[in-house]
Every structure is written in C-alpha cells, then in structure tokens.
C-alpha positions in Angstrom: 3.7 -9.7 5.7 5.3 -6.6 5.1 8.7 -5.7 5.7 8.5 -3.3 8.5 6.0 -5.7 10.3 9.0 -8.5 10.1 11.6 -6.2 11.5 9.3 -5.7 14.2 8.3 -9.6 14.6 12.4 -10.3 14.1 13.4 -8.3 16.8 10.4 -9.6 19.0 11.4 -13.6 17.9 15.2 -13.1 19.1 14.2 -10.8 22.0 12.4 -13.8 23.5 14.8 -16.7 22.6 17.2 -18.1 25.0 19.7 -19.3 22.6 21.0 -18.0 19.1 18.7 -18.6 16.4 20.2 -19.5 13.0 19.3 -17.4 9.6 17.9 -20.8 8.1 15.3 -21.3 10.8 14.4 -17.4 10.7 13.7 -17.8 7.0 11.9 -20.6 7.7 9.7 -18.7 10.2 9.0 -16.1 8.4 8.6 -17.5 4.9 11.4 -15.6 3.4 15.0 -16.8 1.8 17.9 -16.7 3.7 19.3 -13.8 1.9 16.3 -12.0 2.8 16.8 -12.7 6.8 20.7 -11.5 6.3 19.7 -8.0 4.5 17.1 -7.6 7.4 19.5 -8.1 10.2 21.9 -5.5 8.5 19.2 -3.2 8.4 18.6 -3.3 12.2 22.1 -3.3 13.0 22.6 -0.3 10.9 19.8 1.4 12.6 21.3 0.6 16.0 19.8 -2.1 17.0 21.9 -4.8 19.1 21.9 -7.8 17.4 25.1 -10.3 17.6 25.7 -13.1 15.7 27.4 -15.9 17.2 29.3 -18.6 15.2 29.8 -22.2 15.9 27.4 -25.4 15.5 24.7 -23.6 17.6 25.4 -20.5 16.3 23.0 -18.0 15.0 21.3 -14.7 15.6 20.9 -13.0 19.2 19.9 -9.8 20.7 19.7 -8.0 24.1 16.6 -9.7 26.0 15.4 -5.9 27.0 15.6 -4.2 23.6 12.9 -3.3 21.2 12.5 -1.1 18.6 11.6 2.7 19.3 8.6 3.9 19.0 7.5 5.9 15.6 8.4 9.4 16.2 7.7 12.1 13.6 8.3 15.9 13.8 5.4 18.3 13.0 6.4 18.6 9.4 6.4 15.0 8.9 3.1 14.4 10.4 1.4 17.0 8.8 2.7 15.3 5.6 1.6 11.7 6.6 -1.8 13.5 7.4 -2.1 15.6 4.5 -1.3 12.8 2.2 -3.8 10.4 3.8 -6.6 12.9 3.4 -6.1 12.7 -0.3 -7.1 9.2 -0.5 -10.4 10.0 0.9 -12.2 9.7 -2.4 -10.1 6.6 -3.5 -11.0 2.7 -2.9 -8.7 2.8 0.2 -10.4 5.8 2.2 -11.0 3.4 5.1 -7.7 2.2 5.5 -6.6 5.7 5.0 -8.9 6.5 8.3 -7.5 3.9 10.3 -4.2 5.0 9.6 -4.9 8.4 10.1 -6.3 7.2 13.7 -3.1 5.4 14.5 -0.8 8.5 13.4 -3.0 10.8 15.9 -2.4 8.3 18.7 1.4 8.0 18.4 1.6 11.7 17.9 2.7 14.2 20.6 0.2 16.1 22.6 2.4 19.6 21.6 2.7 18.7 18.2 -1.7 18.0 17.7 -2.4 21.6 17.8 0.1 22.9 15.1 -0.5 20.0 12.8 -4.5 20.7 12.8 -4.3 24.4 12.4 -2.0 23.9 9.0 -4.5 21.0 8.0 -7.7 23.6 8.7 -5.9 26.0 5.8 -5.5 23.1 3.1 -8.2 22.6 0.7 -8.7 19.8 -1.8 -11.4 20.1 -4.8 -12.3 16.6 -5.5 -14.5 15.0 -8.1 -18.0 12.9 -7.0 -16.7 9.8 -4.6 -16.2 6.5 -6.1 -19.5 3.8 -5.8 -19.4 1.4 -3.0 -18.8 -1.0 -5.5 -15.5 0.4 -6.8 -14.6 1.2 -3.1 -15.0 -2.3 -2.0 -14.1 -4.6 -5.0 -11.3 -2.7 -7.3 -8.5 -2.8 -4.7 -9.2 -6.9 -4.3 -9.5 -7.4 -8.2 -6.3 -5.5 -8.9 -4.5 -7.6 -6.1 -6.2 -10.9 -7.8 -5.2 -10.3 -11.1 -8.8 -11.0 -12.1 -11.3 -9.5 -14.6 -14.0 -7.7 -13.5 -17.3 -7.0 -15.3 -18.4 -3.6 -14.9 -21.0 -1.0 -15.9 -19.7 2.6 -17.1 -21.5 5.7 -17.6 -19.5 7.9 -21.0 -18.7 11.6 -20.2 -22.2 12.6 -21.5 -23.7 11.2 -18.0 -26.3 8.7 -20.0 -24.5 6.5 -22.5 -23.8 3.2 -20.3 -21.8 0.5 -21.6 -21.0 -3.1 -20.2 -17.3 -4.2 -20.5 -14.7 -7.0 -19.5 -11.6 -5.2 -17.9 -8.4 -7.1 -16.8 -7.6 -5.5 -13.8 -3.9 -3.7 -13.5 -4.1 -0.7 -11.6 -5.2 2.4 -10.2 -4.5 5.8 -11.4 -4.7 9.6 -9.9 -5.7 12.1 -12.9 -6.6 15.4 -12.1 -8.8 15.8 -9.3 -10.0 11.8 -9.6 -9.2 8.2 -9.2 -9.4 5.7 -12.4 -9.2 2.3 -12.7 -7.2 1.3 -14.9 -7.0 -2.0 -17.0 -7.3 -4.2 -20.6 -10.6 -3.5 -22.0 -11.9 -6.1 -24.0 -14.7 -4.0 -25.9 -12.0 -1.6 -26.8 -9.2 -4.0 -27.2 -6.7 -1.3 -25.2 -6.0 0.1 -22.1 -8.7 2.2 -20.8 -9.2 4.3 -17.6 -12.4 4.6 -16.0 -13.4 7.3 -13.4 -14.3 5.3 -10.5 -17.6 7.7 -9.5 -19.2 6.6 -13.0 -18.4 2.8 -12.4 -22.7 2.2 -11.7 -21.9 -2.1 -11.4 -18.9 -4.3 -10.9 -18.5 -7.7 -10.7 -15.4 -9.7 -10.1 -15.4 -13.0 -12.2 -13.3 -16.1 -11.5 -11.2 -15.5 -14.5 -7.5 -14.9 -13.9 -6.2 -13.2 -17.0 -2.5 -14.0 -18.1 0.2 -11.1 -17.2 0.5 -8.9 -19.9 3.7 -7.3 -21.1 4.2 -4.3 -18.9 5.2 -2.0 -21.8 1.8 -2.1 -23.0 0.8 0.1 -19.7 4.2 1.9 -19.4 3.7 2.9 -23.1 -0.2 4.2 -22.4 1.0 5.8 -19.4 3.9 7.7 -20.8 1.2 10.1 -23.1 0.9 11.7 -19.3 3.3 12.6 -16.9 2.8 9.8 -14.0 5.0 8.2 -11.1 4.6 5.4 -9.6 3.9 5.4 -5.7 7.0 3.9 -4.3 
C-alpha cells in the first residue's frame, strides 16, 4: 500500500473506531513499523487532521468521528501540469495507467477549470518516436519490479540487424524523444539501453538476478544529464 493510500485508510480506521487504537495495533494492521505509524500520525496532524493521543493502559490514537480528508483540490496550473505530465507517458509502458489517472484528475476538476485547462493543452505538442511494442508495454514494468532476467529480440540502428539477449532488468530511461529499457546485457557484459519501439519479442524468465552495485548504473548514467523521477 502506498503512503497516500495508507493515510486515507488510517483516517477511516480511526474514524470508525469507538475506542483509541494503539500505535502497535495500527502498525500490525498496515504491516509497517510503529515508527512509520507515528510519522504518519504526525503528518496528518500537521495537515490539520484532528487526531488525539490518549495516554494510559487503554490509550492510543483517536479522531473526530465526522472527520475525513478533504478532496484533492488542484488549481488550473496544477491540473495543467499533472495532465501534461500524464500525456507524456502515452508512449511509455505506463500509458494505460496514465490514461486512467487522467480520467480521475478530470473527474475531480471543477467545471470552471476544465475549459482553460483544455485550451492550454491544445497548444502543447510532442514529437515522439514510434510507440513501444505490446510486449514492452506489458512486460517491462513487471520485469523491473520483480528484478527478473528478460530474454529479448532487439533491432539495431540499421533497422535490420537482430540480436537475442538476456538482460537483467534495472529500470527505464527517457532519452530524447523515446523510452529505453535499461539493464545489464549479458551479451555485451555491460549496461545497455534498449529503445522500446525496437524490442520485437520479450519474455520474462524465472531467473531472479543478484542485485548489482547501484554505482554501476550510476556510473553509466553519469555520461548524460539525468534525474530521478522522485
């Protein structure tokens, strides 16, 4: 469960309880540490959520029963930034998720904001490379998350030469106008980036590879100006 989802669930749990709930019990409920729960409670209190600590043997945290987190309220500029960012994912392995997220953002937007946002988006254009193959869209994120070795067939720059490679899935890289699948190529014995639109076949193997020193990937990426998306 992501932190934002946990915060909402935490408020709902406290609101629905007739008695204070201890940090230990909350930690067990959400399968996190007691310290994580305490940080979550502090964040909610700083955000104005009326959570109170009751001390004593039967103590714990409680909340006003009628309270709930406020709905997401974005300004026109913030909505524009979010929707433009999601549009840039249309040629990524997360295209389907981005479209679903876009629909949710539009659903919570105020009626008076939709027209100016839509007009602004109509003035933005993106020159993209070819779309990634269905195999890349469906399997690359899964392989990265599971830290699996993938077997792929890849077309070289000349558009004709094909190679078959076993690659340790390490991440995704946005380079210029296209997305690249980054990993340790066992054929070339080094870090390589594979354009998603040139991957013709991709299979996730059952092999989990040992985690490599992060410095190996960092050293390779240092040749370009890169940044993490978090």
